[in-house]
N, C-alpha and C positions, 0 to 999 in steps of 0.2 A: 138092172141088178150093176151096182156100182163096182167100176174097178179096185181089187183089194190093195192094190199099191197107192191109189189114188188115196184110197182111205187111211192107210198105213202112213204115208206122208203127212198126210194132217193133222194127225194125233200127234206127232213128234213135233214139239214146237222149242228151241232151244231157251234155257233160261241164263239171263247175264247176271251177275252179284256187283253192286253198288257199295263202295267202302264211304262212308260217310261220318262225319264226328259224331254221330250219335249208334254208329256201328255201321252191319252188314244188311241191305236189302236187297232179294231177288226178284228180277221182273222178268217174264216171258222180253223174248226179242222185240216182239211189234210194239208192247208197250214202251220198252225204254227206246226207240227210234220215235214212236209218237210225242216222247219227252221233248227228243232234238226237233220235232217239230217236220217228223218224217213218215207219210203215210202210203202204205201200199197198197195199189190197186191188181188183182191177182186173179186170173179167171173169168168166167161171163159176167157182163153186168146184168142182176136182176136188183128186184126190191129188197130183198135181204142184204144184201152186199151197199145198194145205195144210200140206203136209211144209215148204216152204218158210216159209209165216209161222209155223209153231211154233218153228222153228229161230232165226227171228230173233227171237223172244219170249223164247226160254229164253236168247240170246247178252244179250239186254236186258237180262234180268231178272242175270244173272251176270255183266254190268257195273256195274250201282248197282241192285240191289234195292229202295230208295226212290224213286227218281225215275221221273214216269208216265210212261207211252207214249201217244203219240195215233198212230190207227187210222183212215184216211180207206178210204170204202169206196163203190165204184160197181159192183155186181156184178147181172146178172139170178137169183144163185142158184146152186144147182148140187145137188153130190150131197151128201146129208144126213151122212152120216159123214164126209165132209172138213172139213163147216161145223161139226160138234161136236168133230173135232180141235181147232179154232182156238178156238171158244168153251171146251172145256176147259181150254186151256191159258190161257186168259185170266184163267180163274177160280182156275186153280191158282198162277200164280205171284205174287210178292207185290207187285210195281209195280201201282199202279193202272192201268187201261187206259181211255182215252176214244176213243168214237168218233164218227166225223160223216159221215155221208151224203152224196156229191157226187154225185149224179144219182139212182142207185137201189140201194137194197139189198133183193130179192124175197127170197121165201122158199125154202130148199134142198126139193131134191124132187119 
């Protein structure tokens, strides 16, 4: 059974409002951070998470191949092949990827 606090915390994603010349636009906080080229890896690494991270990395490369990407990590580790898919993509894409551990970054496997 899932921890009810974990379920509750995962359903509350703050929204931010951006003012533009064309009006206002509301983003969830993680989409807004992705727009600033910031990716969060939070929790165990598994196939579901890794394909989303890889997609974000590829999207940011397509948007601007010369601008750095920041990745913030808080993870107890996870599935080796899932972690390697993220690592391989970071090595493959042209933008420099900088990482910062916030909490923990444990081994995969």
